[in-house]
C-alpha positions as CSV (number, residue, x, y, z in Angstrom):
1,X,63.8,107.7,74.2
2,X,63.8,111.1,74.5
3,X,63.4,113.7,71.6
4,X,62.5,117.0,72.7
5,X,59.6,118.8,70.8
6,X,61.3,122.1,69.9
7,X,63.5,120.2,67.6
8,X,63.1,118.7,64.2
9,X,64.8,115.3,63.4
10,X,66.0,113.5,60.1
11,X,65.8,109.9,59.2
12,X,69.4,109.5,59.7
13,X,69.1,110.5,63.2
14,X,70.2,114.1,63.4
15,X,68.5,116.7,65.3
16,X,68.2,120.4,64.0
17,X,67.4,123.6,66.3
18,X,66.7,126.4,64.0
19,X,67.1,130.1,65.6
20,X,67.0,132.6,62.7
21,X,69.5,131.7,60.0
22,X,71.4,129.3,61.9
23,X,71.0,125.7,62.7
24,X,72.4,124.0,65.5
25,X,73.0,120.1,64.5
26,X,73.9,117.0,66.6
27,X,72.9,113.4,66.9
28,X,69.5,111.8,68.3
29,X,69.6,110.1,72.1
30,X,68.4,107.2,69.8
31,X,71.6,107.4,67.5
32,X,74.2,107.7,70.4
33,X,72.2,104.7,72.3
34,X,72.9,102.7,69.1
35,X,76.4,103.6,68.6
36,X,77.3,103.1,72.3
37,X,80.3,104.8,73.7
38,X,81.7,107.5,71.9
39,X,85.6,108.0,71.5
40,X,86.2,110.8,68.4
41,X,84.2,113.2,66.7
42,X,85.7,114.3,63.2
43,X,84.4,117.3,61.5
44,X,86.7,119.3,59.0
45,X,84.0,121.0,57.0
46,X,83.9,124.3,59.1
47,X,83.8,127.1,56.6
48,X,82.7,124.4,53.9
49,X,79.6,125.1,51.8
50,X,77.7,122.2,51.8
51,X,74.3,120.7,50.3
52,X,71.6,118.7,52.5
53,X,72.6,115.1,52.3
54,X,76.3,115.8,52.4
55,X,78.4,114.2,55.0
56,X,80.0,116.7,57.3
57,X,82.0,114.6,59.6
58,X,81.7,111.5,61.5
59,X,81.7,109.9,64.8
60,X,83.5,107.3,66.1
61,X,82.3,104.8,68.8
62,X,84.0,101.8,70.5
63,X,82.8,99.3,68.0
64,X,82.0,101.5,64.5
65,X,82.5,104.6,62.9
66,X,79.4,106.3,61.4
67,X,79.1,109.1,58.7
68,X,77.2,112.6,59.7
69,X,74.9,114.0,57.4
70,X,73.8,117.3,56.7
71,X,70.4,117.8,57.1
72,X,70.0,121.6,55.3
73,X,72.3,123.3,52.9
74,X,74.5,125.8,54.0
75,X,77.9,127.0,55.2
76,X,79.4,124.9,58.5
77,X,80.2,128.1,60.8
78,X,81.3,126.3,64.3
79,X,82.2,123.1,65.3
80,X,81.7,122.2,69.1
81,X,85.3,122.1,70.4
82,X,84.2,120.8,73.6
83,X,83.8,117.5,71.7
84,X,87.6,117.3,70.9
85,X,88.4,116.8,74.6
86,X,84.9,115.2,75.7
87,X,83.6,113.2,72.8
88,X,81.3,111.5,75.4
89,X,79.1,114.5,75.6
90,X,77.2,113.0,72.7
91,X,76.2,110.2,75.0
92,X,75.5,112.3,78.0
93,X,74.0,115.2,77.0
94,X,72.9,115.1,73.1
95,X,70.8,117.7,73.0
96,X,72.6,120.1,75.2
97,X,76.4,120.1,75.5
98,X,76.8,117.5,73.0
99,X,75.9,119.4,69.9
100,X,78.2,119.1,67.1
101,X,78.2,122.0,64.6
102,X,76.3,125.5,63.8
103,X,75.4,126.1,60.2
104,X,74.6,129.2,58.4
105,X,71.5,128.3,56.4
106,X,71.0,129.1,52.6
107,X,68.1,131.7,52.1
108,X,66.6,128.8,49.8
109,X,67.4,125.8,52.5
110,X,64.8,123.5,51.9
111,X,62.9,122.0,55.4
112,X,60.5,120.0,53.8
113,X,62.4,116.7,54.9
114,X,62.7,117.8,58.4
115,X,60.6,115.7,60.9
116,X,58.7,116.7,64.1
117,X,59.4,114.9,67.1
118,X,56.4,112.6,66.8
119,X,57.1,111.9,63.2
120,X,61.0,111.0,64.1
121,X,59.7,108.8,67.1
122,X,56.9,107.1,64.6
123,X,59.7,106.2,62.1
124,X,61.8,104.2,64.6
125,X,58.9,101.8,65.0
């Protein structure tokens, strides 16, 4: 299972890339593998200010729908519009073209719950 060392992870199988005050968020390679073929991504939280742990959208696969949980507090500033026509990017390139949202972080966003790549992989057993 691929888990790039430069990213942070959550126990809910999201990954986070923090650059300055912006966090790019997607689902992990493990998550997309468990879901199977992804057919739809629903994010209706753009411009919403949300807290860590809030649901910011969902991913629909052939056999299931899974909620997406926000790993950090902030305002959803952008949705990856490429996913509207190509939701399969989450399967083929989860850490690149398959990113889901960008989040403008709150100044006091608690990052203590984020896992390193090693911690995330260990959590999978």
